[in-house]
C-alpha positions in Angstrom: -24.2 -43.6 -6.6 -22.5 -45.9 -9.1 -23.1 -49.7 -9.3 -20.8 -51.8 -11.5 -21.8 -55.2 -12.7 -19.4 -57.3 -14.7 -21.2 -60.0 -16.7 -17.9 -61.4 -18.2 -15.2 -63.5 -16.6 -12.7 -60.7 -17.2 -11.5 -58.9 -14.1 -11.9 -55.2 -14.7 -13.0 -52.3 -12.5 -11.5 -48.8 -12.3 -11.9 -46.3 -9.5 -12.0 -43.6 -12.2 -15.6 -44.6 -13.1 -17.0 -43.0 -9.9 -14.9 -39.8 -10.4 -16.0 -39.5 -14.0 -19.6 -40.1 -13.2 -19.6 -37.5 -10.5 -17.8 -35.0 -12.7 -20.2 -35.3 -15.6 -23.5 -36.3 -14.0 -23.1 -35.2 -10.4 -22.8 -37.1 -7.1 -26.5 -37.6 -6.7 -27.0 -39.2 -10.1 -27.7 -43.0 -9.9 -25.9 -44.9 -12.5 -25.6 -48.6 -13.3 -22.6 -49.7 -15.4 -22.7 -53.1 -17.0 -19.5 -54.5 -18.4 -20.5 -57.1 -20.9 -19.5 -59.0 -24.0 -20.7 -59.3 -27.6 -23.9 -61.4 -27.1 -25.6 -59.0 -24.6 -24.7 -55.8 -26.4 -25.9 -57.2 -29.7 -29.2 -58.3 -28.1 -29.7 -54.8 -26.5 -28.8 -53.0 -29.8 -31.4 -55.1 -31.7 -34.0 -54.7 -29.0 -33.6 -50.9 -28.3 -32.0 -49.6 -31.5 -33.7 -51.9 -34.0 -30.5 -53.2 -35.6 -27.7 -55.6 -35.3 -25.2 -52.8 -36.0 -22.0 -53.4 -34.1 -21.6 -51.2 -31.1 -19.3 -51.1 -28.2 -21.3 -48.9 -25.8 -25.0 -48.1 -25.2 -26.4 -45.6 -22.7 -30.0 -45.5 -21.5 -31.5 -42.6 -19.6 -34.1 -43.8 -17.1 -34.9 -40.5 -15.6 -33.3 -37.1 -15.1 -31.3 -38.5 -12.2 -30.8 -42.2 -13.2 -29.3 -44.1 -16.1 -27.6 -47.2 -17.3 -24.5 -47.8 -19.5 -23.4 -51.0 -21.2 -19.8 -51.3 -22.3 -18.6 -54.3 -24.4 -15.2 -54.8 -22.8 -14.4 -57.9 -24.9 -14.6 -55.7 -28.0 -12.3 -53.1 -26.4 -9.8 -55.9 -25.6 -9.9 -57.3 -29.1 -9.6 -54.0 -30.9 -7.3 -52.0 -28.5 -5.3 -54.7 -26.8 -2.8 -52.9 -24.5 -4.9 -49.7 -24.7 -8.2 -51.4 -23.8 -8.4 -49.9 -20.3 -8.0 -46.4 -21.7 -10.6 -47.1 -24.4 -13.1 -48.4 -21.8 -12.7 -45.2 -19.8 -13.2 -43.2 -23.0 -16.4 -45.1 -23.8 -17.6 -44.4 -20.3 -17.0 -40.7 -20.7 -18.8 -40.8 -24.0 -21.8 -42.5 -22.6 -22.0 -40.2 -19.5 -21.9 -37.2 -21.8 -24.9 -38.7 -23.7 -26.7 -39.2 -20.5 -26.0 -35.5 -19.6 -27.8 -34.6 -22.8 -24.9 -34.1 -25.3 -25.3 -35.1 -28.9 -22.5 -36.0 -31.3 -20.9 -32.7 -32.2 -17.7 -30.7 -32.0 -18.7 -29.5 -28.6 -19.0 -33.1 -27.4 -15.6 -34.0 -28.9 -14.1 -31.0 -27.1 -15.6 -32.2 -23.8 -14.4 -35.7 -24.4 -10.9 -34.5 -25.1 -10.9 -32.3 -21.9 -12.2 -35.2 -19.8 -9.8 -37.7 -21.2 -6.9 -35.4 -20.3 -8.3 -35.1 -16.8 -9.0 -38.8 -16.1 -7.0 -41.0 -18.6 -3.3 -41.0 -18.3 
């Protein structure tokens, strides 16, 4: 199951979220996706990562079958303008791979490339 909460006034949702989640984490995995802006993601980064370092996505495993992802859609819009929807899907893929246990590596980059070709046109 996937629940999406948008804490911004920006209208954004994509049916690919559910397909990507199911492909990477499985249909039974319970995932909460929060689409947020700068203030919330900075607060979470400080609280859970111990720094104010700029980030555009955070993922939190809750259990083996449950997790939560926060994506700063305002940053994606500022930085990627016309490509922001593609970038948000890339960030979602990236975060799902982390929840699946992947660490930054060539293997993870290969998986991201493969999944981007499958889900992002």
